[in-house]
N, C-alpha and C positions, 0 to 999 in steps of 0.2 A: 420883657422878652428881648429888648435891644441888647442888654448886657449878656444874656445867655447866648444869643446869636453871635455876638462878637467873640465871646470866649470860645465857642465851637469853631468858628472860622480860624481863630488863632491856633487852636490845637491841631486842626486839620492841616494848616499851613506848615506846622512844625512836625508833622507826622514822620517825614523821612529822618529828621534829626533824632526823634525819639526812638524810632526803630533801630537806627544805627547804634545809638547809645545802649539801648536795652538788649537788643538781640533776642535770644531765647532764654535769657536769665529770668526765670519765674520770680525769684526772690526780689530782683531789682524791679520787675514789673509791679509787684505788690507794694514795694517801697514808694515808687513813683505815684501809684494810685492813692496810697495813703497820704502822701504829701499834698497831692492835688485836692483831696477831700478836706484836708486841714485848711487849705487856702480858701476854699469856696464855701465852707460851712460857717454860718453866722447865727443860726437859731438852734435851740435845743430841739431834740426830736419831737417831743410832745409836752407842752406845759401841763402840769398836773396839780390838782387840788392838794393843799397841805394837810389834809385831814389825818393822814397816817404818819406824819413826820414826828421824829423824836427829838429834834433839835433844829434851831435856826442858825445858819452860817451866813453872815452878811459881809460882803466885800464892798469897800468904798470905791468911789470913782471921782477922781479929781480932788481938789482941795481949795479952800478959800485962803485969802490973804491973812497974814499975821496969825497963823496957827488956828484959823477957824475952819469948821468942817466944809463950808461951801454949800452952794444951793442944791446941787445934785444929791449930796449926802443927806441934806435935810429931808429931801423927798424920799430917799431910800430908808431913812429912819422912820418916817411916817408910814411907809409901806410895811416895814418890819413890825411896827407897833400894832398895825391893824391885823397882821397875821397872828400875832401873839394874843390879840383879843379873840381871834377865831379859834386858836389852839394854843393853850398855855404850855410852852416847852422852854427849856433853857436857850438863851441867846448867846452866841459867840460872834462878836462883831469887831471889825477893824475900828480903830479909835475914832475916826471921823463920825461914824454912825453911832458908836457907843456913847460918845459925848452928848449927842443930841438926845439919845434915849434916856440917859441918866438925868438929863435936864428936864425931861418930861415925866420923871418919876418911875421909869421902867427899870427893872432889874436886868443886869448884864452878867452872865456867868463868867465871861472872860473877854478881855479887851486886847486885841493884837496891836502892839505899838512898834514903831521902828527902832531898831537897834543901831542903825546907821542913818544916813541922810534920806534914804529911800527904802520903802518897804514894798517889795514886789508881791505879785499875786501868789506865787509859789511860796514866798516867805511868810505871808499871812496864813496860808494853808498849813505850813509846817508848824507855826505857832499854835494853831488850833489843835492839831494832832498831838503836839507835845502837852498841851493843857489837858486834853482828855486822858492821856496816860497818867499825868500827875494827879488828876482828880479821880482817877480810877473809874472813868466813864466809858461805856460801850454803847455805840449807836449803830444801827443798820440803815435807817432811812433818814435822810437829811433834807431839810427845806432850804433851798438856796435863794438868797437875796443878792442881786447884783444888777448893775445897769444892763438893759437889754442887749446892747452891743458888746458887753463884756461877759454876758452869761455863758456863752458857748465855751470860752476858755476855762472859766470856773467850773462849769458842769463837767468838762472833760477831766480836769484834775480830780474831782471828787469821784467820778465814775471809775477812773482808772485805779483809784485806791480801793475799789470794791464796794462803794456805797450805792444804795438806791437814792437817786436825787429827784426831789420834787421841786418844780419851778412854777410857782403861782403866776397867774396872769397879772401883769402890772395894772392893766386897765380895771380889773376887778377890785384890787386892793388900794389903788390910787385913782379913784374915779374923777377927782378934781383935775387930774392931769399935771404934767411937769410944769407947765406955764405958771401955775398957781404958786410955785416956789421960786420963780424967777429964772427958770431954765427955758431953753427953746423947746419946741414941740417934741423933739427927740430925746429930751432929758439932759442936754449939755448945758453946762454953766459957762457963759461967755467970759466970765471973770476968773475962771479957774487959774491957779498959778501953774498948773501943768498944761502947757500949750496943746498937747495932743488930746486933751479932754474938753476942749472948748467948743468943738463942733464935730459933726459926723465925718466930714471929709478928712479932717486932720487925724481923727482916731482910726479910720480905716487904713490910711497910709501907715500909721504907727503900728497897728495890729498886724498887718501883713508882714512888716519888717520883723516884728517879734516872733511871729510864727515861723518865718523862713530861717531865723537864727536859732529857733528853739530856746529863746530867752524866757525868763520868768514872767 
C-alpha cells in the first residue's frame, strides 16, 4: 500500500499540470490513461490453466556466459516441460529455452534465434508468427511461458495480435521454486550476462524505460 499511496500522492500533486496539458481533449485523456496503465501493470489479468491451449510459446529471460542458456532459462525450460507433460502441444521457444528442452529429449517445433547480436521480445514474437505462416499452422489459444516479471509485456503482444492467452501459475508447474535452479526467489539469475535480468530492481528500471520508449 505504501507504493500505491505514494503514486496517488504524486498524481494528485501533478494534477494541475495534467489538466493544463490535456484540457478537454478526450483522445489525449485516453492516451494518458492508457500510458499510465502500461506503466503500472505488471501481472496478467488472471492466470489460467493450460488445458485448452493449442501451442506453447516460450520467451527466454537473461542468458548465461559463453553462449549458455543461464539459470532462469533452465527453470523456464523445466516449467515448459511440465506443461507439455500436462498437455501435449507443439512448442515454439526462444533458443535459450529450446536448447535445454532438446537436451532433455523434448521436441521443439521452432526455435527463435537472434539474427543480430540481440533478439528482442517483439523480434521473438515476429519469428514465431513467421514460422506459423511457413508451417501453415493456425492457432487461437496460446499457452505463454515467460518470467513472471516479463509476462505482462509478452501477454500484451500476443493479446493484441488477437490470441487468447493462457498463463499457467509458475508455482504449480515449478513447485521446487526458482532457488532450486540457482536463481534468487524471484527467478533472477545473478550471473546473467544481461545486467537488467540479474535482479528485480534492475529489471523494473529497465522495463519502465522500455515501456516509456515503446521499445521491443
